Each structure stands twice: as C-alpha cells, then as structure tokens.
KOLTI-336277 format. One record per residue (C-alpha): residue in three letters; x, y, z. Coordinates in nm, 2 decimals. Layout:
ala|X|Y|Z $
...
% end
This chain:
unk|0.00|0.00|0.01 $
unk|0.12|0.39|-0.10 $
unk|0.18|0.60|0.15 $
unk|-0.11|0.80|0.00 $
unk|-0.34|0.52|0.02 $
unk|-0.22|0.50|0.39 $
unk|-0.29|0.82|0.49 $
unk|-0.66|0.79|0.32 $
unk|-0.73|0.50|0.49 $
unk|-0.59|0.62|0.86 $
unk|-0.93|0.56|1.00 $
unk|-0.92|0.19|0.91 $
unk|-0.57|0.16|0.98 $
unk|-0.68|0.23|1.37 $
unk|-0.94|0.04|1.37 $
unk|-0.74|-0.27|1.27 $
unk|-0.47|-0.14|1.51 $
unk|-0.73|-0.16|1.76 $
unk|-0.85|-0.45|1.70 $
unk|-0.51|-0.67|1.79 $
unk|-0.53|-0.63|2.13 $
unk|-0.29|-0.68|2.38 $
unk|-0.04|-0.80|2.11 $
unk|-0.01|-0.49|1.96 $
unk|0.05|-0.27|2.35 $
unk|0.30|-0.51|2.35 $
unk|0.51|-0.43|2.11 $
unk|0.78|-0.13|2.22 $
unk|0.71|0.19|1.96 $
unk|0.97|0.41|2.16 $
unk|1.35|0.34|2.19 $
unk|1.54|0.50|2.44 $
unk|1.85|0.70|2.40 $
unk|2.05|0.79|2.72 $
unk|2.42|0.74|2.62 $
unk|2.67|0.77|2.25 $
unk|2.63|0.39|2.27 $
unk|2.24|0.37|2.25 $
unk|2.26|0.66|1.99 $
unk|2.50|0.54|1.78 $
unk|2.33|0.17|1.76 $
unk|1.99|0.34|1.71 $
unk|2.13|0.59|1.39 $
unk|2.23|0.27|1.22 $
unk|1.85|0.13|1.17 $
unk|1.72|0.13|0.83 $
unk|1.42|0.31|0.77 $
unk|1.34|0.68|0.89 $
unk|1.39|0.75|1.25 $
unk|1.20|1.05|1.44 $
unk|1.38|1.16|1.73 $
unk|1.25|1.35|2.06 $
unk|1.54|1.55|2.16 $
unk|1.48|1.66|2.52 $
unk|1.67|1.79|2.84 $
unk|1.66|1.65|3.20 $
unk|1.54|1.96|3.31 $
unk|1.29|2.01|3.03 $
unk|1.21|1.63|2.94 $
unk|1.00|1.44|2.64 $
unk|0.75|1.60|2.49 $
unk|0.46|1.34|2.68 $
unk|0.20|1.53|2.47 $
unk|0.31|1.38|2.14 $
unk|0.35|1.07|2.21 $
unk|0.04|0.89|2.15 $
unk|0.01|1.06|1.79 $
unk|0.36|0.93|1.70 $
unk|0.26|0.62|1.81 $
unk|-0.03|0.62|1.64 $
unk|0.12|0.76|1.33 $
unk|0.38|0.42|1.31 $
unk|0.08|0.16|1.35 $
unk|-0.14|0.34|1.07 $
unk|0.14|0.49|0.90 $
unk|0.50|0.38|0.93 $
unk|0.55|0.06|1.00 $
unk|0.87|-0.13|0.98 $
unk|0.95|0.19|0.80 $
unk|0.93|0.39|1.09 $
unk|1.15|0.40|1.40 $
unk|1.13|0.65|1.68 $
unk|1.31|0.73|1.99 $
unk|1.34|0.98|2.27 $
unk|1.70|1.09|2.32 $
unk|1.86|1.25|2.66 $
unk|2.05|1.57|2.48 $
unk|2.22|1.62|2.82 $
unk|2.43|1.30|2.80 $
unk|2.45|1.24|2.46 $
unk|2.77|1.46|2.25 $
unk|2.61|1.48|1.93 $
unk|2.33|1.65|2.06 $
unk|2.49|1.94|2.26 $
unk|2.37|2.20|2.05 $
unk|1.98|2.17|2.21 $
unk|2.09|2.11|2.58 $
unk|2.03|2.46|2.64 $
unk|1.69|2.48|2.44 $
unk|1.34|2.42|2.61 $
unk|1.10|2.39|2.36 $
unk|1.03|2.01|2.21 $
unk|1.33|1.94|1.93 $
unk|1.23|1.63|1.65 $
unk|1.51|1.50|1.44 $
unk|1.42|1.29|1.09 $
unk|1.76|1.04|1.06 $
unk|1.79|0.84|0.76 $
unk|2.08|0.61|0.63 $
unk|2.33|0.77|0.95 $
unk|2.23|1.14|0.77 $
unk|2.03|1.41|0.93 $
unk|1.75|1.48|0.66 $
unk|1.57|1.71|0.85 $
unk|1.46|1.87|1.21 $
unk|1.16|2.02|1.37 $
unk|1.12|2.29|1.66 $
unk|0.82|2.32|1.86 $
unk|0.49|2.09|1.96 $
unk|0.29|2.12|1.65 $
unk|0.14|1.80|1.56 $
unk|-0.03|1.85|1.21 $
unk|0.31|1.99|1.11 $
unk|0.42|1.71|1.26 $
unk|0.23|1.43|1.10 $
unk|0.35|1.65|0.77 $
unk|0.70|1.59|0.79 $
unk|0.69|1.23|0.89 $
unk|0.49|1.19|0.56 $
unk|0.71|1.39|0.35 $
unk|1.01|1.23|0.53 $
unk|0.87|0.84|0.44 $
unk|0.81|0.92|0.11 $
unk|1.12|1.07|0.04 $
unk|1.29|0.78|0.16 $
unk|1.09|0.54|-0.08 $
unk|1.22|0.70|-0.37 $
unk|1.57|0.68|-0.22 $
unk|1.57|0.34|-0.21 $
unk|1.40|0.34|-0.56 $
unk|1.70|0.51|-0.65 $
unk|1.50|0.83|-0.80 $
unk|1.62|1.05|-0.52 $
unk|1.96|1.10|-0.35 $
unk|1.94|1.16|0.03 $
unk|2.11|1.44|0.18 $
unk|2.43|1.40|0.27 $
unk|2.45|1.55|0.66 $
unk|2.63|1.41|0.95 $
unk|2.37|1.43|1.28 $
unk|2.61|1.73|1.47 $
unk|2.58|1.99|1.19 $
unk|2.34|2.20|1.13 $
unk|2.06|2.25|0.86 $
unk|1.97|2.49|0.68 $
unk|1.66|2.64|0.88 $
unk|1.93|2.59|1.15 $
unk|2.21|2.76|1.03 $
unk|1.92|3.06|0.94 $
unk|1.85|3.09|1.30 $
unk|2.22|3.03|1.46 $
unk|2.33|3.36|1.19 $
unk|1.99|3.57|1.33 $
unk|2.17|3.46|1.69 $
unk|2.53|3.51|1.64 $
unk|2.40|3.88|1.54 $
unk|2.23|3.91|1.81 $
unk|2.50|3.83|2.01 $
unk|2.73|4.04|1.86 $
unk|2.50|4.35|1.94 $
unk|2.45|4.20|2.34 $
unk|2.84|4.21|2.33 $
unk|2.92|4.61|2.18 $
unk|2.65|4.69|2.39 $
unk|2.79|4.49|2.70 $
unk|3.14|4.63|2.59 $
unk|3.00|5.03|2.57 $
unk|2.86|4.95|2.94 $
unk|3.15|4.84|3.11 $
unk|3.35|5.06|2.91 $
unk|3.14|5.37|3.03 $
unk|3.15|5.22|3.41 $
unk|3.54|5.20|3.42 $
unk|3.53|5.57|3.31 $
unk|3.30|5.63|3.59 $
unk|3.58|5.42|3.83 $
unk|3.84|5.66|3.75 $
unk|3.69|5.95|3.78 $
unk|3.57|5.93|4.12 $
unk|3.86|5.80|4.22 $
unk|4.07|6.07|4.05 $
unk|3.83|6.31|4.21 $
unk|3.91|6.18|4.59 $
unk|4.32|6.17|4.55 $
unk|4.28|6.52|4.41 $
unk|4.21|6.67|4.75 $
unk|4.44|6.57|4.89 $
unk|4.73|6.50|4.62 $
unk|4.70|6.79|4.37 $
unk|5.04|6.98|4.33 $
unk|5.17|6.58|4.33 $
unk|5.27|6.36|4.09 $
unk|5.44|6.01|4.03 $
unk|5.66|5.83|3.83 $
unk|5.83|5.57|3.77 $
unk|6.19|5.44|3.67 $
unk|6.27|5.14|3.48 $
unk|6.59|4.90|3.71 $
unk|6.83|4.98|3.39 $
unk|6.75|5.31|3.38 $
unk|6.81|5.39|3.77 $
unk|7.12|5.55|3.72 $
unk|7.02|5.83|3.52 $
unk|6.83|5.95|3.88 $
unk|7.04|6.28|3.84 $
unk|6.90|6.33|3.49 $
unk|6.59|6.33|3.56 $
unk|6.62|6.58|3.89 $
unk|6.81|6.83|3.62 $
unk|6.53|6.80|3.33 $
unk|6.29|6.87|3.62 $
unk|6.42|7.17|3.80 $
unk|6.41|7.41|3.55 $
unk|6.02|7.38|3.56 $
unk|6.04|7.42|3.94 $
unk|5.94|7.02|4.02 $
unk|6.15|6.86|4.30 $
unk|6.16|6.46|4.39 $
unk|5.99|6.49|4.70 $
unk|6.04|6.08|4.79 $
unk|6.22|5.78|4.62 $
unk|6.22|5.40|4.70 $
unk|6.25|5.08|4.55 $
unk|6.00|4.84|4.45 $
unk|5.95|4.53|4.27 $
unk|5.60|4.55|4.13 $
unk|5.52|4.20|3.99 $
unk|5.29|4.03|3.81 $
unk|4.94|4.25|3.92 $
unk|5.15|4.56|3.94 $
unk|5.32|4.48|3.58 $
unk|4.97|4.42|3.40 $
unk|4.83|4.73|3.56 $
unk|5.11|4.98|3.41 $
unk|5.05|4.76|3.08 $
unk|4.70|4.89|3.11 $
unk|4.80|5.24|3.17 $
unk|5.06|5.25|2.89 $
unk|5.11|5.02|2.64 $
unk|5.48|5.06|2.59 $
unk|5.47|4.82|2.91 $
unk|5.32|4.49|2.74 $
unk|5.67|4.42|2.63 $
unk|5.75|4.12|2.75 $
unk|6.14|4.23|2.84 $
unk|5.95|4.53|3.03 $
unk|5.73|4.33|3.20 $
unk|5.95|4.09|3.30 $
unk|6.21|4.35|3.48 $
unk|5.93|4.48|3.67 $
unk|5.84|4.09|3.76 $
unk|6.17|4.04|3.89 $
unk|6.38|4.33|3.94 $
unk|6.32|4.63|4.18 $
unk|6.21|4.95|4.01 $
unk|6.25|5.31|4.13 $
unk|5.87|5.50|4.24 $
unk|5.94|5.86|4.21 $
unk|5.70|6.10|4.39 $
unk|5.71|6.45|4.19 $
unk|5.63|6.79|4.37 $
unk|5.57|7.07|4.22 $
unk|5.66|7.47|4.43 $
unk|5.45|7.65|4.56 $
unk|5.55|7.93|4.37 $
unk|5.50|7.76|4.03 $
unk|5.17|7.80|3.87 $
unk|5.02|7.50|3.59 $
unk|4.90|7.15|3.59 $
unk|5.18|6.93|3.77 $
unk|5.11|6.64|3.51 $
unk|5.16|6.89|3.28 $
unk|5.47|7.05|3.37 $
unk|5.61|6.63|3.39 $
unk|5.57|6.56|3.05 $
unk|5.69|6.85|2.95 $
unk|6.02|6.79|3.09 $
unk|6.06|6.45|3.08 $
unk|5.93|6.37|2.74 $
unk|5.92|6.69|2.52 $
unk|5.51|6.74|2.55 $
unk|5.38|7.09|2.47 $
unk|5.76|7.20|2.37 $
unk|5.84|7.49|2.10 $
unk|6.02|7.32|1.79 $
unk|6.33|7.51|1.93 $
unk|6.34|7.34|2.23 $
unk|6.28|7.03|2.06 $
unk|6.59|7.03|1.96 $
unk|6.74|6.91|2.29 $
unk|6.79|6.55|2.42 $
unk|6.47|6.43|2.58 $
unk|6.48|6.23|2.89 $
unk|6.25|5.98|2.82 $
unk|6.41|5.90|2.46 $
unk|6.72|5.87|2.67 $
unk|6.67|5.63|2.89 $
unk|6.52|5.38|2.67 $
unk|6.67|5.08|2.62 $
unk|6.64|4.79|2.33 $
unk|6.26|4.87|2.28 $
unk|6.23|4.95|2.67 $
unk|6.09|5.24|2.80 $
unk|6.28|5.37|3.07 $
unk|6.06|5.62|3.24 $
unk|5.68|5.62|3.32 $
unk|5.48|5.95|3.39 $
unk|5.10|5.95|3.40 $
unk|4.93|6.14|3.11 $
unk|4.59|6.22|3.28 $
unk|4.41|6.24|3.62 $
unk|4.30|5.91|3.59 $
unk|4.63|5.76|3.53 $
unk|4.78|5.96|3.85 $
unk|4.48|5.84|4.06 $
unk|4.59|5.48|3.96 $
unk|4.96|5.48|4.00 $
unk|4.98|5.66|4.30 $
unk|4.74|5.39|4.44 $
unk|5.00|5.17|4.33 $
unk|5.36|5.26|4.40 $
unk|5.20|5.46|4.73 $
unk|4.95|5.28|4.88 $
unk|5.06|5.37|5.25 $
unk|5.11|5.74|5.13 $
unk|4.74|5.74|5.02 $
unk|4.64|5.49|5.28 $
unk|4.69|5.74|5.53 $
unk|4.50|5.99|5.40 $
unk|4.19|5.85|5.16 $
unk|4.01|5.50|5.17 $
unk|4.15|5.26|4.93 $
unk|3.94|5.20|4.63 $
unk|3.66|4.97|4.65 $
unk|3.64|4.66|4.42 $
unk|3.41|4.67|4.15 $
unk|3.14|4.40|4.07 $
unk|3.23|4.19|3.76 $
unk|2.94|4.19|3.51 $
unk|2.64|4.03|3.64 $
unk|2.33|3.83|3.62 $
unk|2.02|3.76|3.79 $
unk|1.88|3.44|3.83 $
unk|1.50|3.37|4.00 $
unk|1.39|2.99|4.13 $
unk|1.14|2.91|4.32 $
unk|1.25|2.89|4.70 $
unk|1.15|2.53|4.70 $
unk|1.47|2.51|4.48 $
unk|1.67|2.61|4.74 $
unk|1.90|2.32|4.81 $
unk|1.92|2.22|4.49 $
unk|2.06|2.59|4.39 $
unk|2.30|2.67|4.68 $
unk|2.38|2.29|4.61 $
unk|2.54|2.38|4.30 $
unk|2.61|2.75|4.38 $
unk|2.83|2.55|4.70 $
unk|3.05|2.37|4.42 $
unk|3.45|2.50|4.32 $
unk|3.35|2.57|4.00 $
unk|3.08|2.85|4.06 $
unk|3.16|2.88|4.44 $
unk|3.42|3.25|4.35 $
unk|3.07|3.35|4.10 $
unk|2.81|3.38|4.30 $
unk|2.81|3.75|4.45 $
unk|2.47|3.73|4.65 $
unk|2.20|3.57|4.68 $
unk|1.84|3.66|4.85 $
unk|1.48|3.51|4.93 $
unk|1.24|3.70|4.81 $
unk|0.78|3.73|4.82 $
unk|0.78|3.67|4.49 $
unk|0.89|3.69|4.13 $
unk|0.82|4.04|4.10 $
unk|1.17|4.21|3.94 $
unk|1.06|4.58|3.94 $
unk|0.96|4.60|4.29 $
unk|1.07|4.28|4.44 $
unk|1.02|4.25|4.86 $
unk|1.33|4.07|5.05 $
unk|1.21|3.84|5.31 $
unk|1.56|3.72|5.41 $
unk|1.94|3.71|5.27 $
unk|2.06|3.36|5.40 $
unk|1.90|3.04|5.40 $
unk|1.94|2.95|5.78 $
unk|1.68|3.27|5.85 $
unk|1.51|3.14|5.56 $
unk|1.48|2.77|5.70 $
unk|1.32|2.97|6.05 $
unk|1.02|3.07|5.87 $
unk|0.75|2.90|5.97 $
unk|0.46|3.00|5.68 $
unk|0.63|2.97|5.33 $
unk|0.42|2.97|5.02 $
unk|0.50|2.84|4.67 $
unk|0.53|3.19|4.54 $
unk|0.84|3.29|4.73 $
unk|1.17|3.30|4.57 $
unk|1.54|3.29|4.55 $
unk|1.77|3.52|4.37 $
unk|2.08|3.48|4.28 $
unk|2.33|3.73|4.17 $
unk|2.63|3.54|3.96 $
unk|2.94|3.67|3.71 $
unk|2.92|3.59|3.39 $
unk|3.31|3.80|3.32 $
unk|3.52|4.03|3.53 $
unk|3.53|4.36|3.52 $
unk|3.91|4.37|3.45 $
unk|4.01|4.12|3.20 $
unk|4.35|4.27|3.14 $
unk|4.43|4.21|3.49 $
unk|4.30|3.84|3.49 $
unk|4.47|3.56|3.29 $
unk|4.24|3.45|3.07 $
unk|4.15|3.09|3.24 $
unk|4.04|3.24|3.51 $
unk|3.78|3.46|3.30 $
unk|3.39|3.29|3.32 $
unk|3.23|3.20|3.00 $
unk|2.94|3.44|2.89 $
unk|2.60|3.37|2.97 $
unk|2.44|3.14|3.29 $
unk|2.54|2.84|3.39 $
unk|2.44|2.52|3.27 $
unk|2.40|2.40|3.58 $
unk|2.17|2.60|3.70 $
unk|1.95|2.67|3.37 $
unk|1.89|2.30|3.42 $
unk|1.71|2.36|3.72 $
unk|1.50|2.58|3.53 $
unk|1.44|2.90|3.61 $
unk|1.15|3.17|3.66 $
unk|1.41|3.44|3.55 $
unk|1.73|3.54|3.37 $
unk|1.90|3.88|3.28 $
unk|1.93|3.90|2.90 $
unk|2.27|4.09|2.93 $
unk|2.46|4.20|3.19 $
unk|2.34|4.62|3.14 $
unk|1.97|4.45|3.25 $
unk|2.13|4.27|3.48 $
unk|2.28|4.50|3.65 $
unk|1.99|4.72|3.71 $
unk|1.78|4.38|3.79 $
unk|2.06|4.34|4.09 $
unk|2.05|4.69|4.17 $
unk|1.66|4.61|4.30 $
unk|1.78|4.26|4.43 $
unk|2.07|4.39|4.64 $
unk|2.09|4.76|4.65 $
unk|2.42|4.92|4.79 $
unk|2.48|4.83|5.12 $
unk|2.28|4.45|5.10 $
unk|2.64|4.24|5.19 $
unk|2.71|4.48|5.53 $
unk|2.65|4.30|5.84 $
unk|2.30|4.34|6.02 $
unk|2.39|4.53|6.35 $
unk|2.20|4.31|6.61 $
unk|1.99|4.58|6.91 $
unk|2.19|4.49|7.20 $
unk|1.93|4.31|7.50 $
unk|1.77|4.55|7.76 $
unk|1.98|4.48|8.08 $
unk|1.68|4.45|8.38 $
unk|1.83|4.69|8.69 $
unk|1.77|4.51|9.00 $
unk|1.50|4.58|9.20 $
unk|1.61|4.65|9.57 $
unk|1.39|4.46|9.83 $
unk|1.13|4.62|10.02 $
unk|1.14|4.59|10.44 $
unk|0.86|4.41|10.50 $
unk|0.68|4.48|10.87 $
unk|0.55|4.17|11.00 $
unk|0.17|4.29|10.97 $
unk|0.24|4.24|10.56 $
unk|0.38|3.89|10.57 $
unk|0.03|3.80|10.81 $
unk|-0.16|3.98|10.54 $
unk|0.00|3.82|10.26 $
unk|-0.02|3.44|10.42 $
unk|-0.33|3.44|10.49 $
unk|-0.47|3.56|10.12 $
unk|-0.25|3.32|9.90 $
unk|-0.42|2.97|9.97 $
unk|-0.80|3.17|9.82 $
unk|-0.51|3.26|9.55 $
unk|-0.43|2.95|9.49 $
unk|-0.74|2.80|9.44 $
unk|-0.88|3.07|9.21 $
unk|-0.56|2.97|9.00 $
unk|-0.65|2.68|8.99 $
unk|-0.98|2.67|8.93 $
unk|-0.91|2.88|8.60 $
unk|-0.63|2.72|8.44 $
unk|-0.87|2.39|8.48 $
unk|-1.19|2.58|8.37 $
unk|-0.97|2.67|8.06 $
unk|-0.85|2.38|7.99 $
unk|-1.19|2.23|7.99 $
unk|-1.33|2.52|7.73 $
unk|-0.97|2.41|7.50 $
unk|-1.06|2.08|7.46 $
unk|-1.40|2.11|7.39 $
unk|-1.30|2.39|7.12 $
unk|-1.04|2.14|7.00 $
unk|-1.32|1.87|6.99 $
unk|-1.51|2.09|6.75 $
unk|-1.24|2.23|6.54 $
unk|-1.18|1.90|6.45 $
unk|-1.50|1.75|6.36 $
unk|-1.55|2.09|6.15 $
unk|-1.23|2.01|5.95 $
unk|-1.30|1.94|5.59 $
unk|-1.05|1.66|5.41 $
unk|-0.96|1.95|5.13 $
unk|-0.76|2.13|5.49 $
unk|-0.58|1.76|5.53 $
unk|-0.46|1.76|5.22 $
unk|-0.31|2.11|5.19 $
unk|-0.12|1.98|5.56 $
unk|0.02|1.67|5.37 $
unk|0.20|1.93|5.15 $
unk|0.54|2.10|5.22 $
unk|0.51|2.43|5.03 $
unk|0.85|2.48|5.14 $
unk|1.03|2.18|4.96 $
unk|0.79|2.10|4.70 $
unk|0.71|2.28|4.36 $
unk|0.37|2.46|4.31 $
unk|0.08|2.19|4.19 $
unk|0.04|2.17|3.84 $
unk|-0.28|2.42|3.77 $
unk|-0.57|2.22|3.60 $
% end
C-alpha cells in the first residue's frame, strides 16, 4: 500500500490496529537513548528515524507520544522508528542542551535530513509523511539523500544560528560599551577623591635599567620648578606589571614586564614648588617627554628617549588625572591610605537568576561547588518573582528555614558573575564563560537577565548598596535589679492568709480554661474538611507548586 492510500485510510488502519488487542500494546514503539552507545546503535537502523530530543530539566514531549505511535501503526510500520534522546548525556546533541522547546530530529542512513522545533502535531505529522515518501524514492534510486552528519546544522538551523549570532554580537557591543562607561566613571570618581589631597603631586617610575640616570631626571625637572620629594625601590610583581601595562601600552613589552616582575624599579614622587603655576602632570610630561615644547626646544635631548634600551621604556609618568590616581594607588599605597580610603573593588559583569524558593537546596548545592562558588556574588529570598519591585524576606538560607509560613510564590534570587571587571588583569583561564551556568539553567529558572546591562539594573533592585553589610542586632536591655523592700510582720501575715485563696482561684481558672480548650479543639476537629488535611500533607517549603488544571 502506498503512503497516500495509507493516509486516506487512516481510520480503517486505526480500527485494525485497535483490534489486535493486547498483542499490539506489548510491542515497544519508542526507544530510549541515554548515552552515546545507545545513540550510535539506533542511528544505524534502516528506515526513517524520528527522535524526540529533550533535556533533563525539561523532559520529552509527552503530549506528542500518542500521535507518533498512532502514525507509526497506521502509516510507518517497520519503515518508521521512534525514540527519545537525552541531550545532556549524548555528545552529538549538545547543541540542543539549552533549548526548552520540543525538538524532533529526522535521520535516515546515518544522516540528518530534517529538524522540526515546537509541539505542532499537524506539522510534525506532515513532515513524517513527507520524509517517509522521500525515503521510498531514495530506495528506488529516484532521489538522493542529503549528506549531513547528525551534529551538523540543517539550513533552517544555520539561518537561526546566524540570526542568533547577530543578536549576540549586538549584546556584546552593548555590554562592552556599558563596561567602558562604568570603568571611566570609577576612574573619574577615584581621581576626584585623590585630588583633594594630591593636587600638586605626581607619581613616576624609573625602570631597573634606567635608575643610574636619576640625576638626569632631577636636572630635567628642576628648571620647571618640580622636585623629587620621595623615592623608594619597588618590585611591582605580576599584578602591578599588568596595571602599568594597562595604563601605558609600551609596558606590554615582554622584556619590560619581566623587569617589573623580577627586579626592583624606582618609584618617584614628584612635587611642584608652591610658587609655580600650572598642572603638575603637564609640567612633568613637558620636562621628561617633551610634550608641548616649541620647535626650538625640541632640538634638546628628551630624557624619556635617552632612557630607552632595546625598545624598553625607561620612564613612566602618568598622562592624565586618571592615570595619576591609578599609579598613586599602585606605587604609594601607604601614603594614599593614610589620607584616603582604598578604592572599592568593582562588581564584575553579572546577571540575576530567579528560582522558586522550594528549589533552594538544589540551587545552593550547585552554587557551592568549586566551579561556581567564586561566581556567586549575592543571594537572597524574596516574596515573589516581581523583578520591578522585589520584596526581601531574608538574606540567608538559615533565616529562611526559621520562617514558619512558607509559600509557593516565594523565590530565591542569585546574583552571578558572567565575566570580570578588568579582563586585562586576570589570567584568561580564570575568566568565567559568557551567559548563565548550564548547571543552574538545568533547574529551570523562573527568570534570567537578558544581558549584563539589564542584569546590573535588576540586581541593583534586588541587592541595593549596603546589602552585604552585616546586620546589627540591637543589644538586649539590661534589667535593673530592684531593691528589696523591708516588709513588716503585719504585711507578711496578711499575704500568707490571702495566698491559699489565690492559689485555689488560679487552679480553678486553669482547669476551666483547659476544659474549654479541649471542647473547642474537638469542635474544630469535627469541622475540618478533607481539603485542609491535604494541604497540610504538602510541604510548600520543598515541593514544586501544583500544576494548574
């Protein structure tokens, strides 16, 4: 029977299939593929293979199982094989691991011939019929099967991938622009803070090979009214060398970096004399680098050029206010620290991930792993999933566990780093990957920030400034000791005579209260309905919310 006739007589075929009774029900119509071995064996089968690809946190498309089995019985027969495949444990399917929509792969002869996304039953049925017809033509030699490995993208997938890559590129540009703006704002704020105390001061650095020419530097500065107020030898180390290279690209030279890391340089503190006018940075750059000199003056030897050796600069002087602040913190931390607080460490690029509070144990277990622990910046528990106006319940899981009344709508929000604030200062292998961690995505979050710009805005609402500061508990008030009153014999006699009556009355009151309590308890117990008992059996603290019917 041809496929066209089989489709036309689907009702009759369904009735015939139903008449086979239990024997048909015993036939396994759908294979389960959980690893690479299962996958490799299955794709070697003859005929058309239709695979429902799913992830652990989403699961296979259960609603389509009945339709697929019906199509196999009515139309496909032995030429159609069905399976469900777990993308999390099959390497060939890793491109589907972050998808939440149903995914159907069509394979034949070990080749990928089509992919359908979404739970569109009519479209899936039409595609199966069409591909079965194509397979018949392939067997007759009237058509060639596409040659495409299962891990390769189909043309529609390639179009989607290109569109997604454009969106990712736009997102990266947006995030890079925001990071640049934030860095400039931080540097400007630090420069203003230091200028309050170091207006007429400028740091400088002489490389190890140039230190013997210190007199030449001081002689060049003297005519401009600048003197060397302080100097000290200093080994910058790897981190300091990276900071200097970030400020001046000339110091990215491998030999320059080696000198800064291994040998002591000479840190200089330049100070402008009180009777001199002008900006200390501009004056120092003019004296040592020849910036802003007239043509006649440029014929003189420039110290910075004389101190170069094998392409390695011999002298560093900041070129602007931002560099001055950064290098002051680097070369003279004690001097700066005596007058100004140290610079605050900036938060790395981050996003917010929102989960149901009932998932807190799984979330915090994953977040505490060595791989993810350094990326978790803050977390907290909130009344619901409201992103615009979050209502904080508590900041720690210990405090949340102390809460008696818990509800399904309560959430745990995690602030996660998806990069570093200063990539130039970090080893590339220590930079976390872009996007949310796959381990947390597998739990099915309620919300994930679309990028780090939106993430910064959302996290500022969830975790405002001062969120991480320890909470100060009010000290308990000390009770003042009361002075004992001197009692007379008559007072004690009166109290002793009244005490028995008081005790009797109190005992009677307690007894009557107990009796009333027991009676009320029985009445309330008789009035409880079965629905309340079912609610008590459900632990809202650790159970997912019920599925709405």
